[in-house]
C-alpha positions as CSV (number, residue, x, y, z in Angstrom):
1,M,-16.9,23.0,-57.0
2,L,-18.6,20.5,-54.8
3,S,-20.5,22.3,-52.0
4,Y,-21.9,20.7,-48.8
5,G,-25.8,21.9,-50.6
6,R,-27.2,23.2,-53.2
7,Q,-30.5,23.7,-55.0
8,S,-32.0,21.4,-57.9
9,I,-34.0,23.5,-60.5
10,D,-34.8,22.1,-64.1
11,K,-36.8,23.7,-67.0
12,K,-40.5,22.8,-65.4
13,D,-39.5,25.1,-62.3
14,I,-38.0,27.5,-64.6
15,N,-40.7,27.7,-66.8
16,T,-43.4,27.4,-63.8
17,V,-41.9,30.9,-62.4
18,I,-42.1,32.4,-66.2
19,E,-45.9,31.5,-65.7
20,V,-46.3,34.0,-62.8
21,L,-44.1,36.6,-64.1
22,R,-46.5,37.1,-67.3
23,S,-49.5,36.4,-64.7
24,N,-51.4,39.4,-63.3
25,W,-50.1,38.2,-59.7
26,L,-46.4,38.8,-58.5
27,T,-46.8,39.0,-54.6
28,Q,-49.7,37.6,-52.2
29,G,-51.9,35.7,-55.2
30,P,-53.2,32.4,-55.9
31,K,-49.6,30.3,-55.9
32,V,-49.3,31.1,-52.4
33,I,-52.2,29.6,-51.2
34,E,-51.9,26.8,-53.5
35,F,-48.1,26.1,-51.8
36,E,-49.8,26.4,-48.3
37,N,-52.4,23.9,-49.3
38,S,-49.5,21.4,-50.8
39,L,-47.8,21.5,-47.6
40,S,-50.8,21.2,-45.5
41,R,-51.4,17.6,-47.5
42,F,-48.2,17.0,-47.4
43,T,-46.9,17.4,-43.5
44,Q,-51.0,16.3,-42.4
45,A,-51.7,19.5,-40.5
46,R,-54.9,21.5,-40.5
47,Y,-53.3,24.7,-41.6
48,C,-50.2,26.2,-43.0
49,V,-48.5,30.0,-43.2
50,A,-45.9,30.3,-46.1
51,V,-43.5,33.7,-44.8
52,A,-40.9,34.9,-46.4
53,N,-38.3,32.9,-45.3
54,G,-37.1,30.3,-42.1
55,T,-36.2,33.1,-39.6
56,A,-39.5,34.8,-40.0
57,A,-41.1,31.1,-39.4
58,L,-39.9,31.1,-36.2
59,H,-40.4,34.6,-35.5
60,L,-43.8,34.1,-36.2
61,A,-44.6,31.2,-34.1
62,A,-43.2,32.4,-31.4
63,L,-44.8,35.6,-31.2
64,A,-48.1,33.7,-32.0
65,L,-48.0,31.8,-28.7
66,G,-47.4,35.3,-26.6
67,L,-43.9,34.7,-26.0
68,K,-42.8,37.9,-24.2
69,P,-40.3,39.8,-21.6
70,G,-39.9,38.0,-18.6
71,D,-40.5,34.4,-20.4
72,E,-38.0,32.2,-21.2
73,A,-38.0,29.3,-23.9
74,I,-34.9,26.5,-23.9
75,T,-33.5,25.5,-27.2
76,T,-30.6,23.5,-28.2
77,P,-27.0,25.4,-28.6
78,L,-26.3,23.0,-31.8
79,T,-28.2,24.9,-34.5
80,F,-28.4,28.3,-36.4
81,V,-28.7,31.3,-34.8
82,A,-32.1,32.1,-35.7
83,T,-33.8,29.3,-33.4
84,A,-32.3,31.1,-30.5
85,N,-33.1,34.8,-32.2
86,C,-36.6,34.5,-32.6
87,I,-37.0,34.0,-28.7
88,R,-34.7,37.1,-28.3
89,Y,-36.9,39.4,-30.9
90,C,-40.2,38.6,-28.4
91,G,-37.9,39.8,-25.3
92,A,-37.9,36.5,-23.7
93,T,-34.8,35.0,-22.7
94,V,-33.3,32.0,-24.1
95,K,-32.1,28.8,-22.5
96,F,-30.0,26.1,-23.8
97,A,-30.1,22.6,-23.4
98,D,-27.0,20.4,-24.4
99,I,-27.2,17.7,-26.9
100,N,-26.9,14.0,-27.5
101,P,-23.7,13.1,-28.8
102,T,-24.3,10.2,-31.1
103,T,-27.3,12.3,-32.7
104,G,-27.0,16.0,-32.6
105,L,-30.5,16.3,-31.1
106,I,-31.4,18.0,-27.6
107,D,-31.1,15.4,-24.8
108,T,-34.7,15.9,-22.9
109,D,-32.5,15.0,-19.7
110,E,-31.2,18.3,-19.9
111,I,-34.4,20.2,-20.8
112,K,-35.8,18.6,-17.5
113,K,-32.6,20.5,-15.8
114,H,-33.0,23.9,-17.4
115,L,-37.2,23.9,-16.8
116,T,-38.4,26.8,-14.2
117,P,-41.3,28.6,-13.6
118,K,-40.7,31.2,-16.2
119,T,-40.2,28.4,-19.0
120,K,-43.3,28.9,-21.7
121,V,-41.8,27.2,-25.0
122,L,-39.8,24.2,-26.0
123,I,-38.3,24.6,-29.5
124,P,-36.6,21.0,-30.5
125,V,-34.3,21.5,-33.5
126,H,-34.6,18.4,-36.0
127,Y,-30.9,18.3,-36.5
128,A,-29.9,17.0,-39.7
129,G,-33.4,16.1,-40.8
130,Q,-33.9,13.6,-37.7
131,S,-36.4,14.2,-35.4
132,C,-36.0,14.8,-31.6
133,D,-37.7,12.5,-29.3
134,M,-40.9,14.4,-29.4
135,A,-43.1,11.9,-27.5
136,T,-41.0,12.6,-24.3
137,I,-40.7,16.6,-25.4
138,T,-44.2,16.7,-25.4
139,S,-44.9,14.7,-22.1
140,L,-42.9,17.4,-20.8
141,A,-45.0,20.1,-22.4
142,K,-47.8,19.1,-20.9
143,K,-46.7,18.5,-17.4
144,H,-45.6,21.8,-17.4
145,H,-47.7,23.2,-19.5
146,L,-45.5,24.2,-22.1
147,F,-45.9,25.2,-25.7
148,V,-43.5,23.4,-28.3
149,I,-42.6,25.0,-31.6
150,E,-40.8,22.2,-33.9
151,D,-37.9,23.6,-36.0
152,A,-38.2,21.7,-39.0
153,A,-35.9,23.6,-40.9
154,H,-34.2,20.5,-41.9
155,A,-37.1,18.1,-41.6
156,L,-39.2,18.2,-44.8
157,G,-40.5,14.4,-45.6
158,S,-38.9,13.1,-42.2
159,K,-41.2,11.2,-39.9
160,Y,-41.1,10.3,-36.5
161,Q,-43.7,7.4,-35.0
162,G,-44.8,6.9,-38.6
163,K,-46.1,10.4,-38.5
164,M,-45.3,13.6,-40.7
165,V,-42.7,15.9,-39.6
166,G,-44.9,19.0,-39.3
167,S,-48.2,17.3,-38.7
168,C,-48.2,19.1,-35.5
169,S,-49.0,15.9,-33.9
170,F,-46.3,16.4,-31.1
171,S,-46.4,19.8,-31.1
172,D,-48.3,23.4,-31.2
173,L,-46.6,24.6,-34.3
174,T,-43.6,23.3,-36.8
175,S,-41.3,25.8,-39.0
176,F,-40.0,25.3,-41.7
177,S,-37.0,26.6,-44.0
178,F,-36.7,26.4,-48.0
179,H,-33.7,28.1,-48.8
180,P,-31.6,26.6,-51.1
181,V,-29.4,24.2,-49.3
182,K,-32.9,22.8,-48.2
183,T,-34.7,19.5,-49.8
184,I,-36.8,21.9,-51.5
185,T,-36.4,25.8,-52.2
186,T,-38.4,28.3,-52.8
187,G,-35.5,30.6,-53.3
188,E,-35.9,32.4,-49.7
189,G,-39.2,31.0,-48.1
190,G,-40.2,29.4,-45.0
191,A,-43.8,28.2,-43.5
192,I,-45.4,27.7,-40.1
193,T,-47.9,24.3,-39.7
194,T,-50.4,24.0,-37.2
195,N,-53.7,22.1,-36.3
196,S,-54.9,25.7,-34.4
197,Y,-57.5,27.5,-35.8
198,S,-56.6,30.3,-33.6
199,L,-52.8,30.4,-33.8
200,Y,-53.6,30.1,-37.6
201,K,-55.3,33.2,-37.5
202,K,-53.1,34.8,-35.2
203,L,-50.4,33.8,-38.0
204,L,-51.9,35.1,-40.9
205,L,-52.5,38.7,-39.1
206,L,-49.0,39.0,-38.2
207,R,-47.3,37.8,-41.6
208,T,-49.2,41.0,-42.9
209,H,-48.3,44.3,-40.7
210,G,-51.1,43.2,-38.3
211,I,-53.7,44.2,-40.8
212,T,-57.0,42.3,-42.0
213,N,-58.9,43.3,-44.7
214,N,-61.9,40.6,-43.7
215,P,-65.1,42.2,-42.9
216,Q,-66.0,39.4,-40.6
217,D,-62.8,40.4,-38.9
218,F,-63.1,44.2,-37.8
219,V,-63.5,45.6,-34.8
220,T,-64.9,48.6,-35.9
221,K,-68.1,46.8,-37.5
222,S,-69.7,50.0,-38.7
223,F,-67.1,50.0,-41.0
224,K,-67.9,46.9,-42.6
225,K,-69.8,48.5,-46.0
226,Y,-66.6,50.1,-47.1
227,P,-64.8,48.4,-49.7
228,W,-61.7,50.0,-49.2
229,Y,-61.5,49.6,-45.8
230,Y,-58.6,47.6,-43.3
231,E,-57.6,47.3,-39.9
232,M,-54.7,47.3,-38.3
233,Q,-55.1,45.0,-35.3
234,T,-51.8,44.5,-33.6
235,L,-48.0,45.1,-34.6
236,G,-47.0,42.8,-37.3
237,F,-44.7,42.6,-40.1
238,N,-44.3,41.9,-43.7
239,Y,-42.9,38.8,-43.6
240,R,-45.1,37.7,-47.0
241,L,-44.2,35.0,-49.4
242,S,-44.6,36.4,-53.1
243,D,-46.5,34.4,-55.9
244,I,-42.7,33.9,-57.1
245,H,-41.7,31.8,-54.8
246,A,-44.7,30.1,-54.5
247,A,-44.7,28.7,-57.7
248,L,-40.8,27.5,-57.7
249,G,-42.1,25.9,-54.4
250,L,-44.7,24.3,-55.7
251,S,-43.1,23.0,-58.5
252,Q,-40.4,21.3,-56.6
253,M,-43.0,20.1,-54.6
254,K,-43.8,17.8,-56.9
255,K,-40.4,16.5,-56.9
256,L,-40.0,15.9,-53.2
257,P,-40.2,12.3,-53.3
258,K,-37.2,11.5,-55.7
259,F,-35.5,14.1,-53.8
260,I,-35.9,12.4,-50.8
261,K,-35.3,9.2,-51.9
262,R,-31.7,10.2,-53.5
263,R,-30.9,11.9,-50.1
264,H,-32.0,8.4,-48.6
265,E,-29.3,6.7,-51.4
266,I,-26.6,9.1,-50.7
267,V,-26.3,8.9,-46.6
268,S,-26.6,5.3,-47.6
269,L,-23.5,5.4,-49.6
270,Y,-21.3,7.2,-47.1
271,R,-22.1,5.2,-44.3
272,K,-21.3,1.7,-46.6
273,L,-18.1,3.5,-47.7
274,F,-16.9,4.9,-44.3
275,A,-18.1,1.6,-42.4
276,G,-14.9,-0.2,-40.8
277,D,-12.6,3.0,-40.5
278,G,-12.8,3.6,-36.6
279,R,-11.7,7.4,-37.5
280,F,-15.1,8.0,-38.7
281,Q,-18.7,8.2,-37.8
282,L,-21.8,9.2,-39.1
283,I,-24.5,10.3,-36.6
284,K,-27.1,7.6,-35.3
285,E,-30.0,6.7,-36.9
286,L,-32.7,6.3,-34.6
287,S,-35.4,3.7,-35.2
288,N,-38.6,5.6,-34.5
289,S,-37.4,8.5,-36.7
290,K,-37.3,8.4,-40.8
291,A,-35.1,11.2,-41.7
292,T,-34.8,12.8,-45.1
293,F,-31.6,14.5,-43.9
294,H,-30.8,17.7,-45.1
295,L,-27.2,17.5,-43.5
296,C,-24.9,14.4,-43.8
297,P,-22.9,15.0,-40.8
298,L,-18.8,13.0,-40.2
299,L,-17.4,13.3,-36.7
300,I,-13.9,12.9,-36.9
301,D,-12.0,12.5,-33.8
302,F,-9.3,15.4,-34.8
303,S,-7.2,15.0,-31.4
304,K,-6.8,11.3,-33.0
305,V,-5.4,12.0,-36.2
306,S,-2.4,14.3,-37.9
307,L,-4.3,16.9,-38.8
308,T,-7.0,19.8,-37.9
309,K,-10.2,20.6,-39.0
310,R,-8.6,23.6,-40.4
311,E,-5.8,22.0,-42.7
312,L,-9.0,19.2,-43.8
313,F,-11.0,22.2,-45.0
314,K,-8.0,23.6,-47.0
315,K,-6.8,20.1,-48.4
316,L,-10.5,19.5,-49.4
317,L,-10.9,22.8,-51.2
318,Q,-8.0,22.3,-53.4
319,K,-9.7,19.3,-54.3
320,G,-12.5,21.2,-55.4
321,I,-14.7,19.8,-52.3
322,K,-16.2,22.7,-50.2
323,L,-17.4,21.6,-46.8
324,Q,-19.2,23.3,-43.9
325,V,-19.5,22.7,-40.3
326,H,-23.1,22.3,-38.8
327,Y,-22.8,24.5,-36.1
328,L,-20.8,26.7,-34.0
329,P,-22.8,26.4,-30.7
330,I,-25.1,29.5,-30.3
331,H,-23.9,29.8,-26.8
332,L,-20.0,30.9,-28.1
333,Q,-21.7,33.3,-31.0
334,P,-20.3,37.0,-28.8
335,Y,-23.5,38.2,-29.0
336,Y,-24.9,35.1,-26.3
337,Q,-22.0,35.5,-24.4
338,T,-23.1,38.8,-23.5
339,F,-25.6,37.0,-21.6
340,G,-23.1,35.1,-19.0
341,Y,-22.5,32.0,-21.2
342,K,-19.2,30.6,-22.0
343,L,-16.8,28.0,-23.5
344,G,-17.4,24.6,-20.9
345,D,-21.3,25.4,-20.3
346,F,-22.5,22.7,-23.0
347,P,-19.4,20.0,-23.3
348,Q,-21.6,17.8,-25.8
349,S,-22.3,20.7,-28.0
350,E,-18.9,22.1,-27.7
351,R,-17.4,18.4,-28.7
352,F,-19.8,17.5,-31.3
353,Y,-18.5,21.5,-33.1
354,N,-15.2,19.8,-32.4
355,Q,-15.6,17.0,-34.5
356,V,-18.3,17.7,-37.2
357,I,-18.2,18.4,-40.7
358,S,-21.0,18.5,-43.1
359,L,-20.3,15.9,-46.1
360,P,-21.9,16.9,-49.4
361,L,-25.6,16.2,-50.0
362,Y,-28.0,16.8,-52.6
363,Y,-30.0,15.8,-55.5
364,G,-27.6,16.2,-58.3
365,L,-24.4,14.7,-56.6
366,T,-23.4,11.4,-58.1
367,D,-22.0,8.2,-56.9
368,T,-19.1,8.6,-58.2
369,Q,-18.8,12.0,-56.7
370,V,-19.4,10.5,-53.0
371,S,-16.5,7.9,-53.9
372,S,-14.4,10.6,-54.4
373,I,-15.3,12.5,-51.7
374,V,-14.7,9.8,-49.4
375,T,-11.5,8.8,-51.0
376,H,-10.1,12.2,-50.8
377,I,-11.4,12.6,-47.4
378,K,-9.4,9.3,-46.0
379,K,-6.3,10.2,-48.0
380,I,-5.7,13.4,-46.7
381,I,-6.4,12.3,-43.0
382,S,-4.3,8.9,-43.3
């Protein structure tokens, strides 16, 4: 079965994890710190905090910025629900801004329409691995005294204006996901990068129940002399990453350049094979962004072809090709409709959803398989 994404695990990955299983550390040990340092070096950010998953990364980022009830945060409806949910976890209000239909990225002009005195945070999503217009978003944030969290779950290894996504050159914080379908995996896992020492300290505290065992940070100084003492200084969470997961991440990081190279090759081949056929369109690549490509979205105007998206999925599944759709716009989810959102609110996102399918894209996919996928799609739709 050819799925839209999957992990690539080899013997080196397995042996690295086995070494940890035989060591004295399974949870918060040296491998977590090594993995964080590896991510910091790669993204060129000063600090990195590894966490249990990408959702935890978004949640802690929002908490560290002080998002609270009464505040508003703006994001895109074309993303996984976790991007909006992290705002709700903090009790704040979610505001959506529609997308650019050629890229799937949040439209900066739409962001402007939804700014209010209550707006505190902007959360652009680097859809499919391509960076949003961060220069404009940063300019808006500075003008209106807002914070910026980059949701880079799709974008490890991507660049914007020559800078690594995750360097936080255009944001306060950047969140990543290392789910098995991402460019690298830790099994489950995520991370947050930042250049702010104060935010870094907050993230460390929030990651582990709000507890610190560093005597230099104790509020009650008289207990510094007790070696067993620790302090819970705020309400935090158990969002820690284990050494087992971090070891897998470290091994995967060594292969990241070849993973990225192969993804570029596959997307280029898809573009070549679909070129000249007006029924199909891949998302536009921007000149100021070099995407890793977590996804390869293909847009099909189903109103102009002889079958529905559901029928295409069913027929491809019979051929051993399991696609996916990224994403059902969040404002159409039943939970978010309780806040008054409805069909028609964000027409570009809805139109994009109606047309998009995510083509298989992962390191182990061969050129022959890519060609076969395209042939099957064209034959079924003809």
